[in-house]
N, C-alpha and C positions, 0 to 999 in steps of 0.2 A: 518535468517535475521532480522534484526531490524532498524529503522532510528530513530536519534537523532535529528535531523531536514529536511526541507523540501531540502537542497541541498547535503544532502548523498543520495534522492531517486533513482538520476540518476543512480548510482552504483546497488541499489536495482533491479531499473523496470532493467536493462539489464538482469538481472540473472534472473527475471521472465521471460521476454520477450523470455527467450531462453527455460523454460519449457513449456511455453505459447504455444510454436512453436510445440513444440514435446508431446504433448497431443492427442490421437486419434480424427480421425475426428468430432467421430460421439460427442464429448463434448465441441471439439476447439470454439464452437460459447457462450457458457457459459463461458469456460475461457476466454474468450474475455470481456465478458462483464462486469468478476470478476475483471479482471484487468484493466479495463478501472474505475471500480467502486473506486479503488485504487487510481490511479490518478487524479479523484476527492474530495477524501479525501484527496490527501494531495496538492491540488489546494485551497481546506479551510487552510488545515494548512497555507501555504504560507501566507494568506492573516491574520491569526490572530497572526502570528510571529511580521508581517510588524504592526498590531496593536499594540503589546505586547512591540515594541520598541517606539510607538512614546506615548502610554497613561500608566498609572502607575495604571490602574485601574483592576486589578483579569482578566487582559488580559493574563496573564501567567499561571495562572489557567488552563484557557481554550487552551491554548497551549498545557499543559502535559495532560490535559484528552483526546486532537484530539489525540495528539502522540500514548497514552497507546491506545486506538480504534484501529489506523493505525497499531501498531504493532501485535495486537491481532489478526486482519484482515490477515497480511498480513504471521502470521504463519498457521492461521486455512486456508490457501488459499494455501500454500506449504504445507501441510497437504493432502488436497485437490488434489493437483496434484501430491504427489507421489503416493496415491493410485491408482489416473487413470492410472498411467506411469506404475504400480504393473498389474494392468488389461491387459496391453496387452498384 
């Protein structure tokens, strides 16, 4: 799953939340913390997107950098969740 803007997060969030809820209890807190970190990254992205709409100074570059970081984190998180599910 990937996001191209902060508005897409709700779709990705719903799917990831299902996966987080199915993690083994031993790892549930860690999964929730990682999920919350992704939410914080999306909040930052949303703020950067608003800045980019109102200014022309390098904000679009920062939005793209944040998007790249988020998508890398989402991919890593999904792989980690898959590994946990396979360990069940």
